[in-house]
N, C-alpha and C positions, 0 to 999 in steps of 0.2 A: 211826746204825743200831744200834750196840751197846746204847745206852741204851734204844732202843725195844724191842729184843728182850729185854733184861733185864726191862723193865716188863711186857711180854706174858707172859714166863715166870713172873714172880712172881704176876701176876694169875691165870694159869691154875692155878698150883700152889696158891695160897690157895683158889681156888674148888673145886678137886678135893678138897682136904683138908676143907673145910667141908662139902661134900656127903657125903663118906665118913663124916665124924663124925656128921652128921645121920642117915645110914643106919644106922650102928652103934647109935646111941642109940635110934632108933625100933625096931630089931629087938630090942634088949635090953629095952626097955619092953614090947614085945609078948610076949616070953617071960615076963617077970616077972608080967604081968597076964593071961597066957593069952588074949591077944587075937589071934586068927587073922586077922581082917580087917585089923588094922593091919599085920601082916606082909605080907599080900597087897598092900596099898596101897603100902607102902614099896618092895616089890620092883617093882611096876608103875611107880611114879613116880620112884624115885631110883636104881635100879640102872643104868639106861641112861645117865643124865646123869653119874654117877660114872665109868663106863667111858669115856665120850666125853671128859670133861675130862682124865682120865689120859692118853688117847691124844693129845689136842691138846698137852698138856704135853710128852709125849715127842717129838712132831714138832718143837715149838719148840726143845727141847734139841738135837735132831739138827741143825736149821738153825744153831743157835748154834755147834755144833762146827765147822761150815764157815766161818762168818763170823769167829769168833775164832781160827780156824786151830789148834785144839787138837791136840795129838799124843797118841798112845796112852800112857797112864799119867799124863796130866795130871790 
């Protein structure tokens, strides 16, 4: 169970980081090129998935804290 949770956590974390990096790069490119439509597209298509993956990662970490019986300060 612990290995499965670790795998799920790492997968969710990597996905969230990749989506967030793509979002930041697209927003930076949109600012540098003064491309407003790219900003709107990135916001419409990447903002929600980034937030969702961050939330899923947090939920998995919360479940891991119970399965691994972590104590406060660990």
